[in-house]
C-alpha positions in Angstrom: 42.7 -20.6 -0.7 42.4 -19.9 3.1 39.9 -17.5 4.5 40.4 -16.4 8.1 37.4 -16.7 10.2 36.1 -13.7 12.2 36.0 -14.2 15.9 32.4 -14.8 16.9 32.5 -12.3 19.7 33.8 -9.5 17.3 30.5 -8.4 15.9 31.0 -5.3 13.8 28.0 -3.1 13.2 28.2 -0.3 10.6 24.9 1.5 11.1 25.5 3.7 8.0 26.1 0.8 5.8 23.1 -1.1 7.1 20.9 1.9 6.6 22.1 2.2 3.0 21.4 -1.4 2.4 17.9 -1.0 3.7 17.3 2.0 1.4 18.6 0.2 -1.6 16.3 -2.7 -0.8 13.4 -0.3 -0.5 14.3 1.3 -3.9 14.6 -2.1 -5.6 11.2 -3.3 -4.3 9.6 0.0 -5.5 11.2 -0.3 -8.9 10.1 -3.9 -9.3 6.5 -3.1 -8.4 6.3 -0.2 -10.8 4.9 -0.5 -14.3 7.3 2.4 -15.6 10.5 3.9 -14.5 10.4 5.7 -11.2 10.1 9.4 -11.2 12.5 11.5 -9.2 9.7 12.4 -6.8 8.8 8.7 -6.3 12.5 7.9 -5.7 12.7 10.8 -3.1 9.5 9.4 -1.5 10.9 5.8 -1.3 14.2 7.1 0.1 12.4 9.4 2.5 14.2 12.4 1.3 11.5 14.8 2.6 11.6 13.2 6.1 15.5 13.7 6.2 15.1 17.4 5.2 12.4 18.1 7.8 14.5 16.3 10.5 17.6 18.5 9.5 15.6 21.8 9.7 16.1 23.8 13.0 13.0 23.9 15.2 
């Protein structure tokens, strides 16, 4: 099997994917630290849903 190497100068940044990975990591950490299943409110808190809603509201 041959795997083509990516050119070193061709750094690809997908900011949306990186943000999703970070949120998944935060959720995994919160779940592993919890004694019970995470509630929907706790998941929203970890994923910063309220922050996103506030940022989307017109000023």
